[in-house]
C-alpha positions as a Markdown table, in Angstrom:
| # | Residue | x | y | z |
|---|---|---|---|---|
| 1 | Met | 0.0 | 0.0 | 0.0 |
| 2 | Met | 1.5 | 3.3 | -1.1 |
| 3 | Phe | 0.7 | 6.8 | -2.1 |
| 4 | Glu | 3.1 | 9.4 | -3.5 |
| 5 | Leu | 3.3 | 12.8 | -5.2 |
| 6 | Thr | 5.3 | 13.5 | -8.3 |
| 7 | Asp | 6.1 | 16.4 | -10.6 |
| 8 | Gln | 6.9 | 13.9 | -13.4 |
| 9 | Pro | 4.7 | 12.4 | -16.0 |
| 10 | Ile | 3.0 | 9.2 | -14.8 |
| 11 | Phe | 3.3 | 6.1 | -16.9 |
| 12 | Val | 0.9 | 3.3 | -16.0 |
| 13 | Lys | 2.5 | -0.2 | -16.1 |
| 14 | Arg | 1.3 | -2.7 | -18.7 |
| 15 | Met | -1.1 | -5.3 | -17.4 |
| 16 | Glu | 1.4 | -8.1 | -18.1 |
| 17 | Thr | 3.8 | -6.6 | -15.5 |
| 18 | Leu | 1.3 | -6.5 | -12.7 |
| 19 | Asp | 0.9 | -9.1 | -9.9 |
| 20 | Lys | -0.7 | -12.2 | -11.3 |
| 21 | Arg | -3.1 | -12.4 | -8.3 |
| 22 | Ala | -4.8 | -9.2 | -9.6 |
| 23 | Gly | -8.2 | -9.8 | -11.0 |
| 24 | Gly | -8.6 | -6.2 | -12.0 |
| 25 | Phe | -6.8 | -3.0 | -12.5 |
| 26 | Val | -8.1 | 0.6 | -12.3 |
| 27 | Ser | -6.4 | 3.7 | -13.7 |
| 28 | Phe | -7.8 | 7.3 | -13.8 |
| 29 | Glu | -6.3 | 10.0 | -15.9 |
| 30 | Gly | -7.6 | 13.5 | -15.6 |
| 31 | Arg | -7.0 | 16.1 | -18.3 |
| 32 | Val | -7.3 | 19.8 | -18.5 |
| 33 | Arg | -10.2 | 20.8 | -20.6 |
| 34 | Ser | -9.7 | 23.2 | -23.5 |
| 35 | Val | -13.0 | 25.0 | -22.7 |
| 36 | Asn | -14.6 | 25.6 | -19.3 |
| 37 | Glu | -18.0 | 27.3 | -18.8 |
| 38 | Gly | -17.8 | 28.6 | -22.4 |
| 39 | Lys | -14.3 | 30.1 | -22.0 |
| 40 | Thr | -11.1 | 28.9 | -23.6 |
| 41 | Val | -8.7 | 27.4 | -21.0 |
| 42 | Thr | -5.1 | 28.6 | -21.7 |
| 43 | Gly | -3.4 | 27.1 | -18.7 |
| 44 | Leu | -3.9 | 25.6 | -15.2 |
| 45 | Glu | -2.1 | 26.5 | -12.0 |
| 46 | Tyr | -2.5 | 25.0 | -8.6 |
| 47 | Glu | -0.3 | 24.3 | -5.6 |
| 48 | Val | 0.0 | 21.3 | -3.4 |
| 49 | Tyr | 0.4 | 21.3 | 0.4 |
| 50 | Thr | 2.7 | 18.2 | 0.5 |
| 51 | Ala | 2.2 | 17.2 | 4.1 |
| 52 | Leu | -1.6 | 17.3 | 3.9 |
| 53 | Ala | -1.7 | 15.7 | 0.4 |
| 54 | Leu | 0.4 | 12.8 | 1.5 |
| 55 | Thr | -1.6 | 12.2 | 4.7 |
| 56 | Glu | -4.9 | 12.3 | 2.8 |
| 57 | Gly | -3.6 | 10.2 | -0.1 |
| 58 | Gln | -2.3 | 7.5 | 2.2 |
| 59 | Ala | -5.7 | 7.5 | 4.1 |
| 60 | Ile | -7.6 | 7.1 | 0.9 |
| 61 | Val | -5.4 | 4.2 | -0.2 |
| 62 | Arg | -5.6 | 2.6 | 3.2 |
| 63 | Glu | -9.4 | 2.9 | 3.3 |
| 64 | Ala | -9.7 | 1.3 | -0.2 |
| 65 | Val | -7.5 | -1.7 | 1.0 |
| 66 | Thr | -9.6 | -2.2 | 4.1 |
| 67 | Lys | -13.1 | -1.5 | 2.6 |
| 68 | Phe | -12.6 | -3.7 | -0.5 |
| 69 | Gly | -10.2 | -6.4 | 0.8 |
| 70 | Leu | -7.4 | -5.5 | -1.6 |
| 71 | Phe | -4.1 | -7.3 | -1.4 |
| 72 | Ala | -2.3 | -4.2 | -2.8 |
| 73 | Ala | -3.0 | -0.6 | -3.7 |
| 74 | Tyr | -0.9 | 2.2 | -5.1 |
| 75 | Gly | -1.8 | 5.8 | -5.7 |
| 76 | Val | 0.2 | 8.6 | -7.3 |
| 77 | His | -0.9 | 12.2 | -8.0 |
| 78 | Arg | 1.0 | 14.6 | -10.2 |
| 79 | His | 1.4 | 18.2 | -9.1 |
């Protein structure tokens, strides 16, 4: 069980390289929209409060493992 933050692009592993006990795999990729509320989006800026983000990310991963009986979970968020 792990959660981390990165400023680098995230590349999801191919299914063949994942643990053979896994019966499923979930990946979510968010993208910046080119239009929001009818206006062109030219960029996106936000900040991360590292200590809080790591604490909350770890709590989310831990809850998923407990709630769904997962044998492994990994989360990463790009900032």
